Biopython code that builds the backbone (N, CA, C, O; Angstrom):
import numpy as np
from Bio.PDB.StructureBuilder import StructureBuilder

atoms = [
    (1, "MET", "N", (121.540, 98.033, 65.347)),
    (1, "MET", "CA", (120.258, 97.769, 65.383)),
    (1, "MET", "C", (119.439, 97.748, 67.025)),
    (1, "MET", "O", (118.295, 98.191, 67.125)),
    (2, "LYS", "N", (119.992, 97.331, 67.924)),
    (2, "LYS", "CA", (119.133, 97.655, 69.236)),
    (2, "LYS", "C", (119.545, 98.775, 69.885)),
    (2, "LYS", "O", (119.107, 99.024, 71.008)),
    (3, "LEU", "N", (120.466, 99.618, 69.239)),
    (3, "LEU", "CA", (120.362, 100.970, 69.730)),
    (3, "LEU", "C", (119.320, 101.765, 69.380)),
    (3, "LEU", "O", (118.865, 102.597, 70.165)),
    (4, "LEU", "N", (118.868, 101.591, 68.224)),
    (4, "LEU", "CA", (117.783, 101.976, 67.396)),
    (4, "LEU", "C", (116.386, 101.854, 67.937)),
    (4, "LEU", "O", (115.456, 102.660, 67.899)),
    (5, "TRP", "N", (116.472, 100.577, 68.479)),
    (5, "TRP", "CA", (115.252, 100.229, 69.073)),
    (5, "TRP", "C", (115.098, 100.857, 70.722)),
    (5, "TRP", "O", (113.979, 101.150, 71.144)),
    (6, "ILE", "N", (115.804, 100.953, 71.214)),
    (6, "ILE", "CA", (116.356, 101.920, 72.459)),
    (6, "ILE", "C", (115.789, 103.323, 72.210)),
    (6, "ILE", "O", (114.904, 103.883, 72.857)),
    (7, "LEU", "N", (116.518, 103.821, 71.067)),
    (7, "LEU", "CA", (115.615, 104.862, 70.980)),
    (7, "LEU", "C", (114.242, 105.113, 70.878)),
    (7, "LEU", "O", (113.483, 105.809, 71.553)),
    (8, "VAL", "N", (114.063, 104.333, 69.799)),
    (8, "VAL", "CA", (112.608, 104.701, 69.683)),
    (8, "VAL", "C", (111.544, 104.353, 71.496)),
    (8, "VAL", "O", (110.565, 104.952, 71.941)),
    (9, "LEU", "N", (112.080, 103.546, 71.888)),
    (9, "LEU", "CA", (111.177, 103.109, 73.000)),
    (9, "LEU", "C", (111.605, 104.686, 74.141)),
    (9, "LEU", "O", (110.696, 105.467, 74.422)),
    (10, "ALA", "N", (112.369, 104.810, 74.417)),
    (10, "ALA", "CA", (112.940, 106.138, 75.089)),
    (10, "ALA", "C", (112.150, 107.087, 74.130)),
    (10, "ALA", "O", (111.209, 107.628, 74.710)),
    (11, "ALA", "N", (112.274, 107.400, 72.927)),
    (11, "ALA", "CA", (110.711, 108.564, 72.641)),
    (11, "ALA", "C", (109.807, 108.309, 73.368)),
    (11, "ALA", "O", (109.578, 108.977, 74.376)),
    (12, "ILE", "N", (108.945, 107.053, 72.921)),
    (12, "ILE", "CA", (108.000, 106.574, 73.108)),
    (12, "ILE", "C", (107.771, 106.585, 74.839)),
    (12, "ILE", "O", (106.717, 106.570, 75.475)),
    (13, "ALA", "N", (108.690, 106.604, 75.146)),
    (13, "ALA", "CA", (108.601, 106.766, 76.562)),
    (13, "ALA", "C", (108.384, 108.191, 77.421)),
    (13, "ALA", "O", (107.631, 108.579, 78.314)),
    (14, "TRP", "N", (109.329, 108.664, 76.741)),
    (14, "TRP", "CA", (108.943, 110.494, 76.709)),
    (14, "TRP", "C", (108.063, 111.044, 76.351)),
    (14, "TRP", "O", (107.760, 112.178, 76.723)),
    (15, "ARG", "N", (107.464, 110.379, 75.561)),
    (15, "ARG", "CA", (105.572, 111.571, 74.828)),
    (15, "ARG", "C", (105.081, 110.721, 75.924)),
    (15, "ARG", "O", (105.041, 111.584, 76.801)),
    (16, "MET", "N", (104.727, 109.769, 76.430)),
    (16, "MET", "CA", (103.835, 109.335, 77.180)),
    (16, "MET", "C", (104.106, 109.896, 78.709)),
    (16, "MET", "O", (103.147, 110.101, 79.452)),
    (17, "GLY", "N", (105.521, 110.144, 79.160)),
    (17, "GLY", "CA", (105.811, 110.944, 80.622)),
    (17, "GLY", "C", (105.366, 112.414, 80.481)),
    (17, "GLY", "O", (104.834, 112.986, 81.432)),
    (18, "PHE", "N", (105.579, 113.024, 79.308)),
    (18, "PHE", "CA", (105.407, 114.137, 79.344)),
    (18, "PHE", "C", (104.528, 114.940, 78.133)),
    (18, "PHE", "O", (104.187, 116.120, 78.214)),
    (19, "GLY", "N", (104.349, 114.383, 77.432)),
    (19, "GLY", "CA", (103.183, 114.395, 76.432)),
    (19, "GLY", "C", (103.441, 115.068, 75.497)),
    (19, "GLY", "O", (102.386, 115.518, 75.052)),
    (20, "ARG", "N", (104.378, 115.436, 74.871)),
    (20, "ARG", "CA", (105.642, 116.053, 74.092)),
    (20, "ARG", "C", (106.331, 115.035, 73.565)),
    (20, "ARG", "O", (106.667, 114.249, 74.450)),
    (21, "TRP", "N", (106.702, 114.701, 72.441)),
    (21, "TRP", "CA", (108.118, 114.530, 71.359)),
    (21, "TRP", "C", (109.103, 114.635, 72.205)),
    (21, "TRP", "O", (108.781, 115.484, 73.036)),
    (22, "PRO", "N", (110.007, 114.264, 72.396)),
    (22, "PRO", "CA", (111.492, 114.851, 73.201)),
    (22, "PRO", "C", (112.440, 115.857, 72.053)),
    (22, "PRO", "O", (113.539, 116.313, 72.371)),
    (23, "TRP", "N", (111.868, 116.072, 70.839)),
    (23, "TRP", "CA", (112.631, 117.329, 69.556)),
    (23, "TRP", "C", (111.544, 118.602, 69.942)),
    (23, "TRP", "O", (111.803, 119.772, 69.660)),
    (24, "GLN", "N", (110.303, 118.182, 70.625)),
    (24, "GLN", "CA", (109.393, 119.576, 70.702)),
    (24, "GLN", "C", (109.698, 119.837, 72.115)),
    (24, "GLN", "O", (109.852, 121.036, 72.352)),
    (25, "SER", "N", (109.836, 119.006, 73.172)),
    (25, "SER", "CA", (110.502, 119.486, 74.312)),
    (25, "SER", "C", (112.161, 120.299, 74.224)),
    (25, "SER", "O", (112.356, 121.310, 74.899)),
    (26, "LEU", "N", (112.915, 119.904, 73.610)),
    (26, "LEU", "CA", (114.107, 120.240, 73.383)),
    (26, "LEU", "C", (114.121, 121.734, 72.637)),
    (26, "LEU", "O", (115.026, 122.561, 72.749)),
    (27, "GLY", "N", (112.800, 121.896, 71.785)),
    (27, "GLY", "CA", (112.469, 123.003, 70.919)),
    (27, "GLY", "C", (113.484, 122.609, 69.614)),
    (27, "GLY", "O", (114.143, 123.579, 69.238)),
    (28, "ILE", "N", (113.697, 121.487, 68.942)),
    (28, "ILE", "CA", (114.485, 121.180, 67.902)),
    (28, "ILE", "C", (113.651, 120.704, 66.653)),
    (28, "ILE", "O", (114.060, 120.117, 65.651)),
    (29, "SER", "N", (112.099, 121.198, 67.042)),
    (29, "SER", "CA", (111.251, 120.443, 66.025)),
    (29, "SER", "C", (111.286, 121.611, 65.014)),
    (29, "SER", "O", (111.654, 122.780, 65.135)),
    (30, "SER", "N", (110.882, 121.048, 64.180)),
    (30, "SER", "CA", (110.608, 121.988, 62.822)),
    (30, "SER", "C", (109.228, 122.068, 62.549)),
    (30, "SER", "O", (108.945, 122.789, 61.592)),
    (31, "TRP", "N", (108.108, 121.412, 63.253)),
    (31, "TRP", "CA", (106.692, 121.317, 62.904)),
    (31, "TRP", "C", (106.369, 122.236, 64.083)),
    (31, "TRP", "O", (106.621, 121.810, 65.210)),
    (32, "PRO", "N", (105.829, 123.471, 63.937)),
    (32, "PRO", "CA", (105.251, 123.904, 64.934)),
    (32, "PRO", "C", (104.204, 123.571, 65.600)),
    (32, "PRO", "O", (103.521, 122.754, 64.982)),
    (33, "ASP", "N", (103.774, 123.878, 66.652)),
    (33, "ASP", "CA", (102.662, 123.254, 67.521)),
    (33, "ASP", "C", (101.243, 123.856, 67.094)),
    (33, "ASP", "O", (101.054, 125.031, 66.778)),
    (34, "LYS", "N", (100.250, 122.813, 67.143)),
    (34, "LYS", "CA", (99.059, 123.550, 66.454)),
    (34, "LYS", "C", (98.289, 124.713, 67.319)),
    (34, "LYS", "O", (97.744, 124.775, 68.421)),
    (35, "PRO", "N", (98.528, 125.550, 66.285)),
    (35, "PRO", "CA", (97.616, 126.887, 67.261)),
    (35, "PRO", "C", (96.400, 126.815, 67.936)),
    (35, "PRO", "O", (95.616, 125.949, 67.550)),
    (36, "LYS", "N", (96.138, 127.393, 68.677)),
    (36, "LYS", "CA", (94.541, 126.984, 69.380)),
    (36, "LYS", "C", (94.004, 127.877, 68.444)),
    (36, "LYS", "O", (94.407, 128.896, 67.883)),
    (37, "PRO", "N", (92.843, 127.114, 68.435)),
    (37, "PRO", "CA", (91.693, 127.811, 67.664)),
    (37, "PRO", "C", (91.275, 129.580, 68.207)),
    (37, "PRO", "O", (91.656, 129.944, 69.319)),
    (38, "ARG", "N", (90.819, 130.139, 67.682)),
    (38, "ARG", "CA", (90.026, 131.615, 68.118)),
    (38, "ARG", "C", (88.742, 131.499, 67.881)),
    (38, "ARG", "O", (88.342, 130.904, 66.880)),
    (39, "ALA", "N", (87.744, 132.170, 68.959)),
    (39, "ALA", "CA", (86.829, 132.304, 68.838)),
    (39, "ALA", "C", (86.085, 132.595, 67.813)),
    (39, "ALA", "O", (86.831, 132.799, 66.855)),
    (40, "SER", "N", (85.004, 132.716, 67.531)),
    (40, "SER", "CA", (84.408, 133.401, 66.170)),
    (40, "SER", "C", (83.906, 134.280, 66.724)),
    (40, "SER", "O", (83.814, 134.083, 67.936)),
    (41, "PHE", "N", (83.328, 135.663, 66.204)),
    (41, "PHE", "CA", (82.785, 136.552, 66.310)),
    (41, "PHE", "C", (81.268, 136.618, 66.725)),
    (41, "PHE", "O", (80.706, 137.589, 67.232)),
    (42, "ALA", "N", (80.595, 135.137, 66.345)),
    (42, "ALA", "CA", (79.269, 134.928, 67.042)),
    (42, "ALA", "C", (79.823, 134.610, 68.541)),
    (42, "ALA", "O", (79.437, 135.267, 69.509)),
    (43, "GLU", "N", (80.547, 133.787, 68.623)),
    (43, "GLU", "CA", (80.927, 133.502, 70.099)),
    (43, "GLU", "C", (81.040, 134.632, 70.884)),
    (43, "GLU", "O", (80.255, 134.909, 71.791)),
    (44, "VAL", "N", (82.081, 135.350, 70.531)),
    (44, "VAL", "CA", (82.292, 136.559, 71.372)),
    (44, "VAL", "C", (81.058, 137.443, 71.494)),
    (44, "VAL", "O", (80.895, 138.186, 72.462)),
    (45, "GLU", "N", (80.248, 137.348, 70.550)),
    (45, "GLU", "CA", (78.695, 138.242, 70.832)),
    (45, "GLU", "C", (77.755, 137.054, 71.735)),
    (45, "GLU", "O", (76.705, 137.409, 72.272)),
    (46, "ALA", "N", (78.152, 135.911, 71.815)),
    (46, "ALA", "CA", (76.494, 135.302, 72.746)),
    (46, "ALA", "C", (77.833, 135.238, 74.058)),
    (46, "ALA", "O", (77.331, 135.456, 75.161)),
    (47, "ARG", "N", (79.180, 135.021, 74.119)),
    (47, "ARG", "CA", (79.580, 135.113, 75.376)),
    (47, "ARG", "C", (79.019, 136.934, 76.293)),
    (47, "ARG", "O", (78.810, 137.277, 77.456)),
    (48, "ALA", "N", (78.992, 137.482, 75.212)),
    (48, "ALA", "CA", (78.800, 139.245, 75.528)),
    (48, "ALA", "C", (77.154, 139.355, 75.974)),
    (48, "ALA", "O", (76.715, 140.119, 76.833)),
    (49, "LEU", "N", (76.508, 138.564, 75.309)),
    (49, "LEU", "CA", (74.659, 138.422, 75.490)),
    (49, "LEU", "C", (75.064, 137.432, 76.744)),
    (49, "LEU", "O", (74.522, 137.873, 77.758)),
    (50, "LEU", "N", (75.388, 136.930, 76.862)),
    (50, "LEU", "CA", (74.967, 136.044, 78.265)),
    (50, "LEU", "C", (75.868, 135.968, 79.358)),
    (50, "LEU", "O", (75.729, 135.218, 80.325)),
    (51, "GLY", "N", (76.933, 136.888, 79.146)),
    (51, "GLY", "CA", (77.677, 137.351, 80.438)),
    (51, "GLY", "C", (78.168, 136.361, 80.883)),
    (51, "GLY", "O", (77.924, 136.037, 82.045)),
    (52, "VAL", "N", (78.956, 135.642, 80.117)),
    (52, "VAL", "CA", (80.173, 134.286, 80.660)),
    (52, "VAL", "C", (81.616, 134.279, 79.976)),
    (52, "VAL", "O", (81.811, 134.273, 78.761)),
    (53, "ALA", "N", (82.577, 134.280, 80.959)),
    (53, "ALA", "CA", (84.214, 134.796, 80.129)),
    (53, "ALA", "C", (83.885, 133.128, 79.341)),
    (53, "ALA", "O", (83.089, 132.201, 79.192)),
    (54, "SER", "N", (85.159, 133.664, 79.047)),
    (54, "SER", "CA", (85.689, 132.626, 77.983)),
    (54, "SER", "C", (86.126, 131.116, 78.138)),
    (54, "SER", "O", (86.393, 130.348, 77.214)),
    (55, "GLY", "N", (86.146, 130.821, 79.614)),
    (55, "GLY", "CA", (86.797, 129.717, 80.171)),
    (55, "GLY", "C", (85.341, 129.039, 80.853)),
    (55, "GLY", "O", (85.499, 127.984, 81.468)),
    (56, "ALA", "N", (83.612, 129.733, 80.747)),
    (56, "ALA", "CA", (83.134, 129.341, 80.951)),
    (56, "ALA", "C", (82.463, 127.649, 80.539)),
    (56, "ALA", "O", (82.340, 127.409, 79.338)),
    (57, "GLY", "N", (82.156, 126.815, 81.306)),
    (57, "GLY", "CA", (81.737, 125.253, 81.307)),
    (57, "GLY", "C", (80.717, 125.410, 80.940)),
    (57, "GLY", "O", (80.287, 126.553, 80.783)),
    (58, "ARG", "N", (80.003, 124.355, 80.687)),
    (58, "ARG", "CA", (78.602, 123.522, 80.195)),
    (58, "ARG", "C", (77.279, 124.536, 81.474)),
    (58, "ARG", "O", (76.268, 125.203, 81.255)),
    (59, "LYS", "N", (77.821, 124.251, 82.394)),
    (59, "LYS", "CA", (77.005, 124.655, 83.913)),
    (59, "LYS", "C", (76.992, 125.875, 83.721)),
    (59, "LYS", "O", (75.944, 126.495, 83.546)),
    (60, "GLU", "N", (77.816, 126.256, 83.723)),
    (60, "GLU", "CA", (78.097, 128.095, 83.828)),
    (60, "GLU", "C", (77.427, 128.753, 82.588)),
    (60, "GLU", "O", (76.965, 129.887, 82.706)),
    (61, "ILE", "N", (77.368, 128.203, 81.607)),
    (61, "ILE", "CA", (76.643, 128.490, 80.090)),
    (61, "ILE", "C", (75.050, 128.366, 80.429)),
    (61, "ILE", "O", (74.170, 129.166, 80.111)),
    (62, "LEU", "N", (74.961, 127.560, 80.912)),
    (62, "LEU", "CA", (73.529, 127.286, 80.765)),
    (62, "LEU", "C", (72.648, 127.768, 81.956)),
    (62, "LEU", "O", (71.447, 127.891, 81.713)),
    (63, "GLU", "N", (73.107, 128.070, 83.270)),
    (63, "GLU", "CA", (73.161, 129.113, 84.713)),
    (63, "GLU", "C", (72.859, 130.310, 83.724)),
    (63, "GLU", "O", (71.696, 130.710, 83.771)),
    (64, "ALA", "N", (73.690, 130.941, 82.851)),
    (64, "ALA", "CA", (73.636, 132.356, 82.549)),
    (64, "ALA", "C", (72.591, 132.177, 81.469)),
    (64, "ALA", "O", (71.784, 133.087, 81.281)),
    (65, "HIS", "N", (72.558, 131.342, 80.922)),
    (65, "HIS", "CA", (71.093, 131.212, 79.805)),
    (65, "HIS", "C", (69.995, 131.140, 80.130)),
    (65, "HIS", "O", (69.117, 131.315, 79.284)),
    (66, "ARG", "N", (69.593, 130.792, 81.778)),
    (66, "ARG", "CA", (68.493, 130.614, 82.218)),
    (66, "ARG", "C", (68.333, 132.101, 82.869)),
    (66, "ARG", "O", (67.287, 132.749, 82.833)),
    (67, "ARG", "N", (69.270, 132.429, 83.330)),
    (67, "ARG", "CA", (69.038, 133.754, 84.117)),
    (67, "ARG", "C", (68.578, 134.987, 82.882)),
    (67, "ARG", "O", (67.775, 135.901, 83.068)),
    (68, "HIS", "N", (69.147, 134.770, 81.935)),
    (68, "HIS", "CA", (69.105, 135.760, 80.917)),
    (68, "HIS", "C", (67.653, 135.929, 80.547)),
    (68, "HIS", "O", (66.884, 136.890, 80.527)),
    (69, "LEU", "N", (67.519, 134.167, 80.153)),
    (69, "LEU", "CA", (65.946, 134.213, 79.665)),
    (69, "LEU", "C", (64.802, 134.489, 80.406)),
    (69, "LEU", "O", (63.709, 134.831, 79.955)),
    (70, "ALA", "N", (65.184, 134.285, 81.822)),
    (70, "ALA", "CA", (64.083, 135.026, 83.210)),
    (70, "ALA", "C", (64.156, 136.868, 82.867)),
    (70, "ALA", "O", (63.251, 137.644, 83.174)),
    (71, "ALA", "N", (64.774, 137.057, 82.538)),
    (71, "ALA", "CA", (64.648, 138.880, 82.349)),
    (71, "ALA", "C", (64.408, 139.124, 81.183)),
    (71, "ALA", "O", (64.154, 140.302, 80.929)),
    (72, "VAL", "N", (64.397, 138.292, 80.237)),
    (72, "VAL", "CA", (63.734, 139.051, 78.451)),
    (72, "VAL", "C", (62.692, 137.799, 78.236)),
    (72, "VAL", "O", (62.972, 137.093, 77.267)),
    (73, "HIS", "N", (61.854, 137.522, 78.783)),
    (73, "HIS", "CA", (60.778, 136.594, 78.639)),
    (73, "HIS", "C", (59.679, 137.632, 78.590)),
    (73, "HIS", "O", (59.439, 138.558, 79.365)),
    (74, "PRO", "N", (59.031, 137.218, 77.409)),
    (74, "PRO", "CA", (57.880, 138.023, 76.958)),
    (74, "PRO", "C", (56.825, 138.356, 77.968)),
    (74, "PRO", "O", (56.047, 139.309, 77.916)),
    (75, "ASP", "N", (56.923, 137.274, 79.057)),
    (75, "ASP", "CA", (55.710, 137.465, 79.898)),
    (75, "ASP", "C", (56.432, 138.454, 81.082)),
    (75, "ASP", "O", (55.795, 138.618, 82.122)),
    (76, "ARG", "N", (57.397, 138.934, 80.971)),
    (76, "ARG", "CA", (58.217, 140.041, 81.919)),
    (76, "ARG", "C", (58.599, 141.368, 80.931)),
    (76, "ARG", "O", (59.524, 142.081, 81.319)),
    (77, "GLY", "N", (57.945, 141.699, 79.730)),
    (77, "GLY", "CA", (58.509, 142.461, 78.990)),
    (77, "GLY", "C", (59.263, 142.342, 77.978)),
    (77, "GLY", "O", (59.359, 143.315, 77.230)),
    (78, "GLY", "N", (59.812, 141.436, 77.756)),
    (78, "GLY", "CA", (60.785, 141.263, 76.826)),
    (78, "GLY", "C", (60.303, 140.805, 75.197)),
    (78, "GLY", "O", (59.092, 140.592, 75.127)),
    (79, "SER", "N", (60.821, 140.681, 74.305)),
    (79, "SER", "CA", (60.208, 139.903, 72.980)),
    (79, "SER", "C", (61.135, 138.403, 72.831)),
    (79, "SER", "O", (62.117, 137.809, 73.276)),
    (80, "SER", "N", (59.952, 138.306, 71.804)),
    (80, "SER", "CA", (60.148, 136.742, 71.265)),
    (80, "SER", "C", (61.923, 136.561, 70.674)),
    (80, "SER", "O", (62.677, 135.591, 70.755)),
    (81, "GLU", "N", (62.139, 137.951, 70.076)),
    (81, "GLU", "CA", (62.886, 137.969, 69.074)),
    (81, "GLU", "C", (64.655, 137.961, 70.053)),
    (81, "GLU", "O", (65.708, 137.701, 69.471)),
    (82, "GLN", "N", (64.553, 138.377, 71.895)),
    (82, "GLN", "CA", (65.321, 138.347, 72.453)),
    (82, "GLN", "C", (65.705, 137.021, 73.269)),
    (82, "GLN", "O", (66.743, 136.664, 73.826)),
    (83, "VAL", "N", (64.222, 136.335, 73.082)),
    (83, "VAL", "CA", (64.246, 134.710, 73.331)),
    (83, "VAL", "C", (65.284, 134.044, 72.728)),
    (83, "VAL", "O", (66.176, 133.428, 73.310)),
    (84, "HIS", "N", (65.143, 134.184, 71.551)),
    (84, "HIS", "CA", (65.878, 133.529, 70.401)),
    (84, "HIS", "C", (67.276, 133.578, 70.305)),
    (84, "HIS", "O", (68.071, 132.658, 70.117)),
    (85, "ALA", "N", (67.531, 135.198, 70.513)),
    (85, "ALA", "CA", (68.871, 135.741, 70.243)),
    (85, "ALA", "C", (69.551, 134.611, 71.697)),
    (85, "ALA", "O", (70.608, 133.983, 71.774)),
    (86, "ALA", "N", (68.605, 134.725, 72.493)),
    (86, "ALA", "CA", (69.660, 134.258, 74.293)),
    (86, "ALA", "C", (69.848, 132.654, 73.365)),
    (86, "ALA", "O", (70.991, 132.197, 73.398)),
    (87, "ASN", "N", (68.969, 131.969, 72.706)),
    (87, "ASN", "CA", (68.804, 130.626, 72.498)),
    (87, "ASN", "C", (69.772, 130.079, 71.353)),
    (87, "ASN", "O", (70.379, 129.011, 71.265)),
    (88, "ALA", "N", (69.718, 130.943, 70.691)),
    (88, "ALA", "CA", (71.189, 130.863, 69.552)),
    (88, "ALA", "C", (71.888, 131.296, 70.585)),
    (88, "ALA", "O", (71.809, 130.140, 70.998)),
    (89, "ALA", "N", (72.434, 131.783, 71.322)),
    (89, "ALA", "CA", (73.494, 132.115, 71.868)),
    (89, "ALA", "C", (74.081, 131.063, 72.727)),
    (89, "ALA", "O", (75.287, 130.816, 72.710)),
    (90, "ARG", "N", (73.351, 130.532, 73.370)),
    (90, "ARG", "CA", (73.659, 129.228, 74.106)),
    (90, "ARG", "C", (74.224, 127.838, 73.218)),
    (90, "ARG", "O", (75.131, 127.026, 73.398)),
    (91, "ASP", "N", (73.225, 128.027, 72.226)),
    (91, "ASP", "CA", (73.344, 126.744, 71.076)),
    (91, "ASP", "C", (75.006, 126.756, 70.572)),
    (91, "ASP", "O", (75.746, 125.775, 70.502)),
    (92, "THR", "N", (75.433, 128.591, 70.156)),
    (92, "THR", "CA", (76.863, 128.250, 69.846)),
    (92, "THR", "C", (77.918, 128.548, 70.845)),
    (92, "THR", "O", (79.027, 128.912, 70.455)),
    (93, "LEU", "N", (77.627, 128.407, 72.219)),
    (93, "LEU", "CA", (78.676, 128.166, 73.426)),
    (93, "LEU", "C", (78.671, 127.182, 73.016)),
    (93, "LEU", "O", (79.542, 126.972, 72.172)),
    (94, "LEU", "N", (77.654, 125.953, 73.380)),
    (94, "LEU", "CA", (77.610, 124.450, 73.650)),
    (94, "LEU", "C", (78.667, 124.170, 72.268)),
    (94, "LEU", "O", (79.756, 123.630, 72.462)),
    (95, "ALA", "N", (78.407, 124.424, 71.424)),
    (95, "ALA", "CA", (78.768, 123.885, 70.220)),
    (95, "ALA", "C", (80.277, 124.182, 70.112)),
    (95, "ALA", "O", (81.085, 123.345, 69.708)),
    (96, "ALA", "N", (80.597, 125.418, 70.497)),
    (96, "ALA", "CA", (81.574, 125.785, 70.544)),
    (96, "ALA", "C", (82.400, 125.060, 71.840)),
    (96, "ALA", "O", (83.629, 125.060, 71.891)),
    (97, "LEU", "N", (81.668, 124.536, 72.721)),
    (97, "LEU", "CA", (82.693, 123.552, 73.587)),
    (97, "LEU", "C", (82.620, 122.098, 72.921)),
    (97, "LEU", "O", (83.740, 121.621, 72.742)),
    (98, "GLY", "N", (81.717, 121.407, 72.575)),
    (98, "GLY", "CA", (82.189, 120.317, 72.220)),
    (98, "GLY", "C", (83.282, 120.427, 70.834)),
    (98, "GLY", "O", (83.914, 119.448, 70.439)),
    (99, "ARG", "N", (83.356, 121.577, 70.296)),
    (99, "ARG", "CA", (84.277, 121.572, 69.284)),
    (99, "ARG", "C", (85.808, 121.480, 69.814)),
    (99, "ARG", "O", (86.755, 120.898, 69.285)),
    (100, "ASP", "N", (85.774, 122.092, 70.795)),
    (100, "ASP", "CA", (86.966, 122.338, 71.686)),
    (100, "ASP", "C", (87.261, 120.980, 72.599)),
    (100, "ASP", "O", (88.240, 120.753, 73.310)),
    (101, "GLY", "N", (86.311, 120.308, 72.395)),
    (101, "GLY", "CA", (86.744, 118.797, 73.524)),
    (101, "GLY", "C", (86.735, 119.562, 74.975)),
    (101, "GLY", "O", (87.525, 119.298, 75.881)),
    (102, "SER", "N", (85.899, 120.366, 75.026)),
    (102, "SER", "CA", (86.346, 120.630, 76.841)),
    (102, "SER", "C", (84.667, 119.641, 77.380)),
    (102, "SER", "O", (84.399, 119.483, 78.572)),
]
sb = StructureBuilder()
sb.init_structure("model")
sb.init_model(0)
sb.init_chain("A")
sb.init_seg("    ")
for serial, (resi, resn, name, xyz) in enumerate(atoms, 1):
    if name == "N":
        sb.init_residue(resn, " ", resi, " ")
    sb.init_atom(name, np.array(xyz, "f"), 0.0, 1.0, " ", f" {name:<3s}", serial, name[0])
structure = sb.get_structure()
């Protein structure tokens, strides 16, 4: 019984130290790791519209949105549709950041 408790505590210590269970680290797990979610088509379009990379954070997204709005604002020859598209792109990317936990 003591040996069982020692093994359990050792497994928990391993998890705390390395972030994975011992059987995951040794490659003997029958459960695959959770796959990383893929970007939706809307996210890809939003990134292309605002010109940000896939690893961009909140600050970069907001800065790119501000720059894009300055270029497509109706007072500068743009249209309200372009402004709406830029706002939708910003909202899509910020929602994706919140969903990813970044």
